[in-house]
PDB file of N, CA, C and O in Angstrom:
ATOM      1  N   MET A   1      37.244  -5.421  45.463  1.00  0.00           N
ATOM      2  CA  MET A   1      36.458  -4.785  44.436  1.00  0.00           C
ATOM      3  C   MET A   1      36.640  -5.557  43.133  1.00  0.00           C
ATOM      4  O   MET A   1      37.722  -6.068  42.842  1.00  0.00           O
ATOM      5  N   PHE A   2      35.590  -5.628  42.379  1.00  0.00           N
ATOM      6  CA  PHE A   2      35.648  -6.299  41.104  1.00  0.00           C
ATOM      7  C   PHE A   2      35.035  -5.403  40.053  1.00  0.00           C
ATOM      8  O   PHE A   2      34.079  -4.681  40.335  1.00  0.00           O
ATOM      9  N   GLY A   3      35.565  -5.439  38.855  1.00  0.00           N
ATOM     10  CA  GLY A   3      35.042  -4.637  37.764  1.00  0.00           C
ATOM     11  C   GLY A   3      34.150  -5.459  36.861  1.00  0.00           C
ATOM     12  O   GLY A   3      34.047  -6.676  37.019  1.00  0.00           O
ATOM     13  N   GLY A   4      33.507  -4.802  35.918  1.00  0.00           N
ATOM     14  CA  GLY A   4      32.636  -5.472  34.970  1.00  0.00           C
ATOM     15  C   GLY A   4      33.389  -5.840  33.714  1.00  0.00           C
ATOM     16  O   GLY A   4      34.533  -6.289  33.774  1.00  0.00           O
ATOM     17  N   LEU A   5      32.752  -5.653  32.584  1.00  0.00           N
ATOM     18  CA  LEU A   5      33.331  -6.049  31.304  1.00  0.00           C
ATOM     19  C   LEU A   5      34.285  -5.009  30.723  1.00  0.00           C
ATOM     20  O   LEU A   5      34.910  -5.260  29.693  1.00  0.00           O
ATOM     21  N   THR A   6      34.406  -3.875  31.349  1.00  0.00           N
ATOM     22  CA  THR A   6      35.311  -2.844  30.855  1.00  0.00           C
ATOM     23  C   THR A   6      36.740  -3.153  31.299  1.00  0.00           C
ATOM     24  O   THR A   6      36.942  -3.992  32.177  1.00  0.00           O
ATOM     25  N   PRO A   7      37.731  -2.490  30.708  1.00  0.00           N
ATOM     26  CA  PRO A   7      39.115  -2.739  31.134  1.00  0.00           C
ATOM     27  C   PRO A   7      39.459  -2.010  32.436  1.00  0.00           C
ATOM     28  O   PRO A   7      40.619  -1.669  32.670  1.00  0.00           O
ATOM     29  N   ALA A   8      38.468  -1.776  33.268  1.00  0.00           N
ATOM     30  CA  ALA A   8      38.673  -0.996  34.496  1.00  0.00           C
ATOM     31  C   ALA A   8      39.519  -1.721  35.534  1.00  0.00           C
ATOM     32  O   ALA A   8      40.097  -1.080  36.411  1.00  0.00           O
ATOM     33  N   ARG A   9      39.601  -3.032  35.450  1.00  0.00           N
ATOM     34  CA  ARG A   9      40.345  -3.784  36.468  1.00  0.00           C
ATOM     35  C   ARG A   9      41.785  -3.326  36.604  1.00  0.00           C
ATOM     36  O   ARG A   9      42.339  -3.346  37.703  1.00  0.00           O
ATOM     37  N   ARG A  10      42.391  -2.920  35.520  1.00  0.00           N
ATOM     38  CA  ARG A  10      43.790  -2.502  35.620  1.00  0.00           C
ATOM     39  C   ARG A  10      43.940  -1.206  36.408  1.00  0.00           C
ATOM     40  O   ARG A  10      45.028  -0.908  36.900  1.00  0.00           O
ATOM     41  N   PHE A  11      42.857  -0.425  36.535  1.00  0.00           N
ATOM     42  CA  PHE A  11      42.901   0.827  37.273  1.00  0.00           C
ATOM     43  C   PHE A  11      42.507   0.660  38.744  1.00  0.00           C
ATOM     44  O   PHE A  11      42.754   1.560  39.546  1.00  0.00           O
ATOM     45  N   LEU A  12      41.901  -0.467  39.111  1.00  0.00           N
ATOM     46  CA  LEU A  12      41.388  -0.650  40.456  1.00  0.00           C
ATOM     47  C   LEU A  12      42.436  -0.507  41.567  1.00  0.00           C
ATOM     48  O   LEU A  12      42.155   0.174  42.553  1.00  0.00           O
ATOM     49  N   PRO A  13      43.609  -1.102  41.463  1.00  0.00           N
ATOM     50  CA  PRO A  13      44.589  -0.915  42.546  1.00  0.00           C
ATOM     51  C   PRO A  13      44.950   0.560  42.753  1.00  0.00           C
ATOM     52  O   PRO A  13      45.013   1.037  43.886  1.00  0.00           O
ATOM     53  N   TYR A  14      45.183   1.265  41.663  1.00  0.00           N
ATOM     54  CA  TYR A  14      45.521   2.698  41.746  1.00  0.00           C
ATOM     55  C   TYR A  14      44.367   3.490  42.349  1.00  0.00           C
ATOM     56  O   TYR A  14      44.572   4.285  43.266  1.00  0.00           O
ATOM     57  N   LEU A  15      43.155   3.278  41.840  1.00  0.00           N
ATOM     58  CA  LEU A  15      42.003   4.027  42.333  1.00  0.00           C
ATOM     59  C   LEU A  15      41.668   3.679  43.777  1.00  0.00           C
ATOM     60  O   LEU A  15      41.284   4.553  44.555  1.00  0.00           O
ATOM     61  N   THR A  16      41.810   2.406  44.140  1.00  0.00           N
ATOM     62  CA  THR A  16      41.573   2.010  45.522  1.00  0.00           C
ATOM     63  C   THR A  16      42.528   2.745  46.460  1.00  0.00           C
ATOM     64  O   THR A  16      42.112   3.231  47.511  1.00  0.00           O
ATOM     65  N   ASP A  17      43.791   2.828  46.090  1.00  0.00           N
ATOM     66  CA  ASP A  17      44.759   3.577  46.899  1.00  0.00           C
ATOM     67  C   ASP A  17      44.376   5.047  46.990  1.00  0.00           C
ATOM     68  O   ASP A  17      44.495   5.654  48.055  1.00  0.00           O
ATOM     69  N   GLN A  18      43.919   5.621  45.892  1.00  0.00           N
ATOM     70  CA  GLN A  18      43.506   7.028  45.882  1.00  0.00           C
ATOM     71  C   GLN A  18      42.327   7.259  46.828  1.00  0.00           C
ATOM     72  O   GLN A  18      42.272   8.268  47.531  1.00  0.00           O
ATOM     73  N   ILE A  19      41.396   6.324  46.836  1.00  0.00           N
ATOM     74  CA  ILE A  19      40.236   6.428  47.725  1.00  0.00           C
ATOM     75  C   ILE A  19      40.669   6.283  49.184  1.00  0.00           C
ATOM     76  O   ILE A  19      40.286   7.092  50.030  1.00  0.00           O
ATOM     77  N   LEU A  20      41.464   5.258  49.480  1.00  0.00           N
ATOM     78  CA  LEU A  20      41.894   5.014  50.853  1.00  0.00           C
ATOM     79  C   LEU A  20      42.763   6.139  51.402  1.00  0.00           C
ATOM     80  O   LEU A  20      42.758   6.398  52.606  1.00  0.00           O
ATOM     81  N   ASP A  21      43.502   6.802  50.533  1.00  0.00           N
ATOM     82  CA  ASP A  21      44.324   7.945  50.943  1.00  0.00           C
ATOM     83  C   ASP A  21      43.533   9.253  50.935  1.00  0.00           C
ATOM     84  O   ASP A  21      44.086  10.324  51.186  1.00  0.00           O
ATOM     85  N   ARG A  22      42.233   9.156  50.643  1.00  0.00           N
ATOM     86  CA  ARG A  22      41.312  10.296  50.610  1.00  0.00           C
ATOM     87  C   ARG A  22      41.737  11.371  49.610  1.00  0.00           C
ATOM     88  O   ARG A  22      41.506  12.561  49.824  1.00  0.00           O
ATOM     89  N   ILE A  23      42.357  10.934  48.519  1.00  0.00           N
ATOM     90  CA  ILE A  23      42.723  11.852  47.441  1.00  0.00           C
ATOM     91  C   ILE A  23      41.525  12.097  46.547  1.00  0.00           C
ATOM     92  O   ILE A  23      41.307  13.216  46.083  1.00  0.00           O
ATOM     93  N   ILE A  24      40.749  11.056  46.306  1.00  0.00           N
ATOM     94  CA  ILE A  24      39.509  11.204  45.557  1.00  0.00           C
ATOM     95  C   ILE A  24      38.344  10.727  46.407  1.00  0.00           C
ATOM     96  O   ILE A  24      38.512   9.899  47.303  1.00  0.00           O
ATOM     97  N   ASP A  25      37.163  11.256  46.120  1.00  0.00           N
ATOM     98  CA  ASP A  25      35.959  10.942  46.881  1.00  0.00           C
ATOM     99  C   ASP A  25      34.997  10.165  45.989  1.00  0.00           C
ATOM    100  O   ASP A  25      34.348  10.760  45.129  1.00  0.00           O
ATOM    101  N   PRO A  26      34.888   8.834  46.174  1.00  0.00           N
ATOM    102  CA  PRO A  26      34.003   8.055  45.320  1.00  0.00           C
ATOM    103  C   PRO A  26      32.532   8.325  45.592  1.00  0.00           C
ATOM    104  O   PRO A  26      31.672   7.939  44.800  1.00  0.00           O
ATOM    105  N   GLY A  27      32.236   8.984  46.704  1.00  0.00           N
ATOM    106  CA  GLY A  27      30.854   9.283  47.042  1.00  0.00           C
ATOM    107  C   GLY A  27      30.163  10.156  46.011  1.00  0.00           C
ATOM    108  O   GLY A  27      28.933  10.183  45.951  1.00  0.00           O
ATOM    109  N   LYS A  28      30.923  10.861  45.209  1.00  0.00           N
ATOM    110  CA  LYS A  28      30.343  11.712  44.178  1.00  0.00           C
ATOM    111  C   LYS A  28      29.812  10.885  43.014  1.00  0.00           C
ATOM    112  O   LYS A  28      29.079  11.404  42.172  1.00  0.00           O
ATOM    113  N   VAL A  29      30.169   9.617  42.955  1.00  0.00           N
ATOM    114  CA  VAL A  29      29.736   8.731  41.881  1.00  0.00           C
ATOM    115  C   VAL A  29      28.436   8.018  42.244  1.00  0.00           C
ATOM    116  O   VAL A  29      27.592   7.773  41.382  1.00  0.00           O
ATOM    117  N   PHE A  30      28.284   7.695  43.502  1.00  0.00           N
ATOM    118  CA  PHE A  30      27.156   6.890  43.961  1.00  0.00           C
ATOM    119  C   PHE A  30      25.946   7.759  44.292  1.00  0.00           C
ATOM    120  O   PHE A  30      26.075   8.794  44.946  1.00  0.00           O
ATOM    121  N   ASP A  31      24.777   7.333  43.838  1.00  0.00           N
ATOM    122  CA  ASP A  31      23.567   8.100  44.137  1.00  0.00           C
ATOM    123  C   ASP A  31      22.560   7.305  44.972  1.00  0.00           C
ATOM    124  O   ASP A  31      21.451   7.778  45.221  1.00  0.00           O
ATOM    125  N   LEU A  32      22.940   6.111  45.402  1.00  0.00           N
ATOM    126  CA  LEU A  32      22.111   5.304  46.294  1.00  0.00           C
ATOM    127  C   LEU A  32      23.034   4.554  47.236  1.00  0.00           C
ATOM    128  O   LEU A  32      24.007   3.940  46.800  1.00  0.00           O
ATOM    129  N   GLU A  33      22.734   4.601  48.520  1.00  0.00           N
ATOM    130  CA  GLU A  33      23.547   3.910  49.517  1.00  0.00           C
ATOM    131  C   GLU A  33      22.663   2.923  50.271  1.00  0.00           C
ATOM    132  O   GLU A  33      21.606   3.285  50.788  1.00  0.00           O
ATOM    133  N   LEU A  34      23.116   1.663  50.325  1.00  0.00           N
ATOM    134  CA  LEU A  34      22.363   0.597  50.989  1.00  0.00           C
ATOM    135  C   LEU A  34      23.314  -0.276  51.789  1.00  0.00           C
ATOM    136  O   LEU A  34      24.512  -0.313  51.506  1.00  0.00           O
ATOM    137  N   PRO A  35      22.783  -0.986  52.797  1.00  0.00           N
ATOM    138  CA  PRO A  35      23.621  -1.971  53.484  1.00  0.00           C
ATOM    139  C   PRO A  35      23.866  -3.168  52.561  1.00  0.00           C
ATOM    140  O   PRO A  35      23.077  -3.435  51.655  1.00  0.00           O
ATOM    141  N   LEU A  36      24.948  -3.872  52.796  1.00  0.00           N
ATOM    142  CA  LEU A  36      25.314  -5.006  51.957  1.00  0.00           C
ATOM    143  C   LEU A  36      24.195  -6.036  51.855  1.00  0.00           C
ATOM    144  O   LEU A  36      24.053  -6.694  50.824  1.00  0.00           O
ATOM    145  N   ALA A  37      23.415  -6.179  52.891  1.00  0.00           N
ATOM    146  CA  ALA A  37      22.325  -7.159  52.897  1.00  0.00           C
ATOM    147  C   ALA A  37      21.267  -6.853  51.843  1.00  0.00           C
ATOM    148  O   ALA A  37      20.471  -7.726  51.498  1.00  0.00           O
ATOM    149  N   LYS A  38      21.249  -5.628  51.329  1.00  0.00           N
ATOM    150  CA  LYS A  38      20.254  -5.237  50.326  1.00  0.00           C
ATOM    151  C   LYS A  38      20.874  -5.114  48.935  1.00  0.00           C
ATOM    152  O   LYS A  38      20.454  -4.281  48.131  1.00  0.00           O
ATOM    153  N   VAL A  39      21.863  -5.938  48.662  1.00  0.00           N
ATOM    154  CA  VAL A  39      22.551  -5.886  47.377  1.00  0.00           C
ATOM    155  C   VAL A  39      21.583  -6.095  46.211  1.00  0.00           C
ATOM    156  O   VAL A  39      21.715  -5.433  45.181  1.00  0.00           O
ATOM    157  N   ALA A  40      20.629  -6.988  46.351  1.00  0.00           N
ATOM    158  CA  ALA A  40      19.668  -7.242  45.272  1.00  0.00           C
ATOM    159  C   ALA A  40      18.828  -5.995  44.984  1.00  0.00           C
ATOM    160  O   ALA A  40      18.521  -5.702  43.829  1.00  0.00           O
ATOM    161  N   GLU A  41      18.462  -5.274  46.027  1.00  0.00           N
ATOM    162  CA  GLU A  41      17.707  -4.026  45.843  1.00  0.00           C
ATOM    163  C   GLU A  41      18.543  -2.996  45.090  1.00  0.00           C
ATOM    164  O   GLU A  41      18.024  -2.257  44.254  1.00  0.00           O
ATOM    165  N   GLY A  42      19.833  -2.951  45.389  1.00  0.00           N
ATOM    166  CA  GLY A  42      20.730  -2.023  44.690  1.00  0.00           C
ATOM    167  C   GLY A  42      20.826  -2.329  43.212  1.00  0.00           C
ATOM    168  O   GLY A  42      20.754  -1.427  42.377  1.00  0.00           O
ATOM    169  N   TYR A  43      20.991  -3.611  42.885  1.00  0.00           N
ATOM    170  CA  TYR A  43      21.037  -4.001  41.469  1.00  0.00           C
ATOM    171  C   TYR A  43      19.705  -3.716  40.784  1.00  0.00           C
ATOM    172  O   TYR A  43      19.677  -3.287  39.630  1.00  0.00           O
ATOM    173  N   GLY A  44      18.604  -3.954  41.489  1.00  0.00           N
ATOM    174  CA  GLY A  44      17.287  -3.667  40.928  1.00  0.00           C
ATOM    175  C   GLY A  44      17.116  -2.192  40.630  1.00  0.00           C
ATOM    176  O   GLY A  44      16.586  -1.826  39.581  1.00  0.00           O
ATOM    177  N   ALA A  45      17.561  -1.340  41.547  1.00  0.00           N
ATOM    178  CA  ALA A  45      17.453   0.111  41.346  1.00  0.00           C
ATOM    179  C   ALA A  45      18.260   0.560  40.130  1.00  0.00           C
ATOM    180  O   ALA A  45      17.816   1.424  39.374  1.00  0.00           O
ATOM    181  N   MET A  46      19.438  -0.021  39.940  1.00  0.00           N
ATOM    182  CA  MET A  46      20.248   0.345  38.764  1.00  0.00           C
ATOM    183  C   MET A  46      19.602  -0.183  37.485  1.00  0.00           C
ATOM    184  O   MET A  46      19.590   0.505  36.464  1.00  0.00           O
ATOM    185  N   ASP A  47      19.070  -1.395  37.537  1.00  0.00           N
ATOM    186  CA  ASP A  47      18.420  -1.988  36.372  1.00  0.00           C
ATOM    187  C   ASP A  47      17.185  -1.189  35.953  1.00  0.00           C
ATOM    188  O   ASP A  47      16.909  -1.036  34.763  1.00  0.00           O
ATOM    189  N   GLU A  48      16.450  -0.685  36.936  1.00  0.00           N
ATOM    190  CA  GLU A  48      15.237   0.087  36.664  1.00  0.00           C
ATOM    191  C   GLU A  48      15.516   1.573  36.471  1.00  0.00           C
ATOM    192  O   GLU A  48      14.589   2.371  36.330  1.00  0.00           O
ATOM    193  N   ARG A  49      16.789   1.941  36.466  1.00  0.00           N
ATOM    194  CA  ARG A  49      17.226   3.325  36.254  1.00  0.00           C
ATOM    195  C   ARG A  49      16.756   4.275  37.357  1.00  0.00           C
ATOM    196  O   ARG A  49      16.577   5.470  37.121  1.00  0.00           O
ATOM    197  N   ARG A  50      16.558   3.730  38.568  1.00  0.00           N
ATOM    198  CA  ARG A  50      16.267   4.573  39.725  1.00  0.00           C
ATOM    199  C   ARG A  50      17.563   5.027  40.386  1.00  0.00           C
ATOM    200  O   ARG A  50      17.554   5.941  41.211  1.00  0.00           O
ATOM    201  N   ALA A  51      18.673   4.394  40.026  1.00  0.00           N
ATOM    202  CA  ALA A  51      19.988   4.746  40.554  1.00  0.00           C
ATOM    203  C   ALA A  51      21.020   4.528  39.457  1.00  0.00           C
ATOM    204  O   ALA A  51      20.877   3.645  38.612  1.00  0.00           O
ATOM    205  N   ILE A  52      22.058   5.347  39.488  1.00  0.00           N
ATOM    206  CA  ILE A  52      23.156   5.178  38.531  1.00  0.00           C
ATOM    207  C   ILE A  52      24.172   4.185  39.105  1.00  0.00           C
ATOM    208  O   ILE A  52      24.550   3.217  38.446  1.00  0.00           O
ATOM    209  N   LYS A  53      24.600   4.439  40.332  1.00  0.00           N
ATOM    210  CA  LYS A  53      25.531   3.540  41.020  1.00  0.00           C
ATOM    211  C   LYS A  53      25.099   3.403  42.469  1.00  0.00           C
ATOM    212  O   LYS A  53      24.716   4.383  43.109  1.00  0.00           O
ATOM    213  N   THR A  54      25.163   2.191  42.978  1.00  0.00           N
ATOM    214  CA  THR A  54      24.789   1.914  44.357  1.00  0.00           C
ATOM    215  C   THR A  54      26.040   1.636  45.178  1.00  0.00           C
ATOM    216  O   THR A  54      26.888   0.834  44.788  1.00  0.00           O
ATOM    217  N   LEU A  55      26.142   2.300  46.302  1.00  0.00           N
ATOM    218  CA  LEU A  55      27.227   2.071  47.252  1.00  0.00           C
ATOM    219  C   LEU A  55      26.708   1.123  48.322  1.00  0.00           C
ATOM    220  O   LEU A  55      25.724   1.417  49.001  1.00  0.00           O
ATOM    221  N   LEU A  56      27.379  -0.022  48.468  1.00  0.00           N
ATOM    222  CA  LEU A  56      26.991  -1.003  49.478  1.00  0.00           C
ATOM    223  C   LEU A  56      27.937  -0.890  50.660  1.00  0.00           C
ATOM    224  O   LEU A  56      29.156  -0.950  50.501  1.00  0.00           O
ATOM    225  N   ARG A  57      27.376  -0.727  51.827  1.00  0.00           N
ATOM    226  CA  ARG A  57      28.185  -0.564  53.044  1.00  0.00           C
ATOM    227  C   ARG A  57      28.100  -1.817  53.898  1.00  0.00           C
ATOM    228  O   ARG A  57      27.045  -2.440  54.017  1.00  0.00           O
ATOM    229  N   VAL A  58      29.220  -2.169  54.484  1.00  0.00           N
ATOM    230  CA  VAL A  58      29.288  -3.287  55.414  1.00  0.00           C
ATOM    231  C   VAL A  58      29.278  -2.701  56.815  1.00  0.00           C
ATOM    232  O   VAL A  58      30.073  -1.815  57.130  1.00  0.00           O
ATOM    233  N   GLN A  59      28.384  -3.190  57.649  1.00  0.00           N
ATOM    234  CA  GLN A  59      28.322  -2.714  59.030  1.00  0.00           C
ATOM    235  C   GLN A  59      29.129  -3.662  59.891  1.00  0.00           C
ATOM    236  O   GLN A  59      28.826  -4.851  59.982  1.00  0.00           O
ATOM    237  N   LEU A  60      30.151  -3.126  60.518  1.00  0.00           N
ATOM    238  CA  LEU A  60      31.011  -3.927  61.387  1.00  0.00           C
ATOM    239  C   LEU A  60      30.587  -3.731  62.834  1.00  0.00           C
ATOM    240  O   LEU A  60      30.365  -2.607  63.284  1.00  0.00           O
ATOM    241  N   ASN A  61      30.482  -4.813  63.536  1.00  0.00           N
ATOM    242  CA  ASN A  61      30.164  -4.748  64.963  1.00  0.00           C
ATOM    243  C   ASN A  61      31.463  -4.816  65.738  1.00  0.00           C
ATOM    244  O   ASN A  61      32.052  -5.885  65.902  1.00  0.00           O
ATOM    245  N   VAL A  62      31.899  -3.662  66.213  1.00  0.00           N
ATOM    246  CA  VAL A  62      33.160  -3.579  66.940  1.00  0.00           C
ATOM    247  C   VAL A  62      32.856  -3.306  68.413  1.00  0.00           C
ATOM    248  O   VAL A  62      32.053  -2.434  68.743  1.00  0.00           O
ATOM    249  N   GLY A  63      33.488  -4.040  69.260  1.00  0.00           N
ATOM    250  CA  GLY A  63      33.350  -3.687  70.649  1.00  0.00           C
ATOM    251  C   GLY A  63      33.028  -4.801  71.502  1.00  0.00           C
ATOM    252  O   GLY A  63      32.883  -4.631  72.712  1.00  0.00           O
TER     253      GLY A  63
END
């Protein structure tokens, strides 16, 4: 995970652990979910104010 221009980077390790331990639910922040391949569409939606935050999911092929 990478942060923007805010000082959020110092909080990322702590927050990542909180998310992975299911203490906090980041899904409440994201209002658009797209596959990673549509990252440009996600940025476009945020730029055009159609979305506040986009969650990009990676699809793993297991098996």
